[in-house]
C-alpha positions as CSV (number, residue, x, y, z in Angstrom):
1,X,-120.1,-186.6,-101.9
2,X,-120.7,-186.5,-105.6
3,X,-120.4,-183.3,-107.8
4,X,-124.3,-183.3,-108.0
5,X,-124.4,-183.8,-104.4
6,X,-122.2,-181.2,-103.9
7,X,-123.7,-178.7,-106.2
8,X,-127.2,-179.4,-105.0
9,X,-125.7,-178.4,-100.8
10,X,-125.0,-174.8,-102.5
11,X,-128.5,-174.0,-103.2
12,X,-127.9,-172.0,-106.0
13,X,-130.4,-172.0,-109.1
14,X,-129.2,-172.9,-112.9
15,X,-130.5,-170.9,-115.4
16,X,-132.1,-172.7,-118.6
17,X,-129.3,-174.4,-120.9
18,X,-128.3,-171.3,-123.4
19,X,-128.9,-171.7,-126.8
20,X,-126.3,-170.4,-129.6
21,X,-126.9,-166.8,-130.4
22,X,-124.5,-167.7,-133.8
23,X,-123.4,-170.4,-135.9
24,X,-121.6,-172.7,-133.4
25,X,-122.2,-175.4,-130.9
26,X,-122.3,-174.4,-127.3
27,X,-120.9,-178.1,-126.3
28,X,-119.0,-180.9,-128.4
29,X,-117.3,-184.1,-127.3
30,X,-114.1,-185.4,-128.5
31,X,-113.0,-188.3,-127.4
32,X,-112.5,-188.0,-123.7
33,X,-113.0,-184.2,-123.5
34,X,-116.0,-181.9,-123.5
35,X,-115.5,-178.5,-125.0
36,X,-117.8,-175.7,-123.7
37,X,-118.1,-172.5,-126.0
38,X,-118.1,-169.3,-124.5
39,X,-121.2,-168.7,-121.9
40,X,-122.1,-165.1,-120.5
41,X,-123.9,-164.6,-117.4
42,X,-127.3,-165.8,-118.5
43,X,-130.3,-165.5,-115.6
44,X,-132.9,-167.8,-114.7
45,X,-135.4,-165.3,-116.9
46,X,-133.2,-166.0,-119.9
47,X,-131.6,-162.4,-120.0
48,X,-128.1,-161.4,-119.3
49,X,-126.2,-159.4,-116.9
50,X,-125.0,-156.3,-118.8
51,X,-122.3,-153.7,-118.4
52,X,-118.7,-153.0,-118.2
53,X,-116.6,-153.7,-115.1
54,X,-114.9,-150.3,-114.3
55,X,-117.5,-148.0,-115.9
56,X,-121.0,-149.0,-114.3
57,X,-120.1,-152.1,-112.7
58,X,-117.9,-152.9,-109.8
59,X,-115.1,-155.5,-109.3
60,X,-117.6,-157.5,-106.7
61,X,-120.4,-157.3,-109.2
62,X,-118.2,-158.7,-111.9
63,X,-117.0,-161.8,-109.9
64,X,-120.8,-162.3,-109.1
65,X,-121.3,-162.0,-113.2
66,X,-118.5,-164.5,-113.5
67,X,-120.3,-167.2,-111.0
68,X,-123.4,-166.7,-113.0
69,X,-121.5,-167.6,-116.2
70,X,-120.4,-170.8,-114.3
71,X,-124.0,-171.7,-113.4
72,X,-125.0,-171.2,-117.0
73,X,-122.0,-173.6,-118.0
74,X,-123.1,-175.7,-115.6
75,X,-126.8,-175.9,-117.0
76,X,-125.3,-176.9,-120.4
77,X,-123.2,-179.7,-118.8
78,X,-126.6,-181.2,-117.2
79,X,-128.4,-180.4,-120.2
80,X,-126.1,-182.8,-122.3
81,X,-124.4,-185.1,-120.1
82,X,-127.7,-185.7,-117.4
83,X,-125.2,-184.9,-114.2
84,X,-122.2,-183.1,-113.3
85,X,-120.8,-186.4,-112.0
86,X,-120.0,-187.5,-115.7
87,X,-117.3,-184.7,-115.4
88,X,-113.7,-185.8,-113.8
89,X,-112.1,-182.6,-114.0
90,X,-111.3,-178.9,-115.3
91,X,-108.6,-178.9,-117.5
92,X,-108.5,-175.3,-119.3
93,X,-110.8,-172.2,-118.5
94,X,-110.4,-168.8,-120.6
95,X,-112.2,-165.8,-118.9
96,X,-112.6,-162.6,-120.6
97,X,-113.8,-159.6,-118.9
98,X,-115.2,-156.7,-120.4
99,X,-113.6,-153.9,-118.7
100,X,-112.4,-150.4,-119.1
101,X,-108.6,-150.1,-120.4
102,X,-107.1,-149.0,-116.5
103,X,-108.7,-151.9,-114.8
104,X,-106.3,-154.8,-113.6
105,X,-108.1,-157.3,-111.9
106,X,-109.2,-159.7,-114.2
107,X,-108.5,-162.7,-112.3
108,X,-110.2,-161.5,-109.1
109,X,-113.1,-161.6,-111.6
110,X,-112.8,-164.9,-113.3
111,X,-112.3,-166.3,-109.9
112,X,-116.3,-166.2,-109.6
113,X,-116.5,-169.3,-111.8
114,X,-113.6,-170.6,-111.0
115,X,-114.7,-170.7,-107.2
116,X,-117.9,-172.6,-107.8
117,X,-116.2,-175.0,-109.8
118,X,-113.8,-175.9,-106.9
119,X,-116.8,-176.4,-104.9
120,X,-118.6,-178.4,-107.6
121,X,-115.7,-181.1,-108.3
122,X,-113.3,-180.1,-105.4
123,X,-109.8,-178.3,-105.5
124,X,-108.1,-181.0,-107.1
125,X,-110.6,-181.7,-110.2
126,X,-112.6,-178.3,-110.2
127,X,-109.4,-176.2,-110.8
128,X,-107.5,-176.5,-114.3
129,X,-104.8,-174.0,-115.7
130,X,-106.5,-170.8,-116.5
131,X,-106.3,-167.3,-118.4
132,X,-108.1,-164.3,-117.3
133,X,-108.1,-161.3,-119.9
134,X,-109.5,-158.0,-120.5
135,X,-111.5,-157.2,-123.5
136,X,-112.6,-154.1,-124.8
137,X,-116.1,-155.1,-125.5
138,X,-118.1,-158.5,-125.6
139,X,-121.2,-159.7,-127.0
140,X,-124.2,-157.7,-126.3
141,X,-122.0,-155.9,-123.8
142,X,-122.0,-158.6,-121.3
143,X,-119.6,-158.2,-118.7
144,X,-117.9,-161.7,-118.6
145,X,-117.5,-164.3,-121.0
146,X,-115.9,-167.9,-119.9
147,X,-115.3,-171.0,-122.2
148,X,-114.2,-174.2,-120.8
149,X,-112.3,-177.7,-121.4
150,X,-113.2,-180.6,-119.4
151,X,-112.0,-184.0,-118.6
152,X,-114.9,-186.5,-118.6
153,X,-115.0,-189.1,-116.2
């Protein structure tokens, strides 16, 4: 199956491709790489999931928010490339978690996005190198922000 077919089989809904909230490009191609700027957990109604993990948002809700970030990233890819099949592999992911200072399960939260990408592009191509770090705050109090570097097919 192709990446587009695997995504369709998941029965998940893509939000609209997000528009920049500042002075930056959400998507940029350089050679054989596609860079995707930090995305937040954008919902279909164009609102964001908000809150801080460890203070009102559980670890599991944070993981679900990270999956929603992954869906927003997929929406950006579809908007700019027309097809998820134009991505060969995930190279690098940076996941930032808005959490309390005592929270320690950042990788668990970011797995929400990583697991989604593994389902779309397979274990070999959907999983790249990754950092999952905690932050004292994120823009507009979103719980998760993720940026990704992809290799184009």
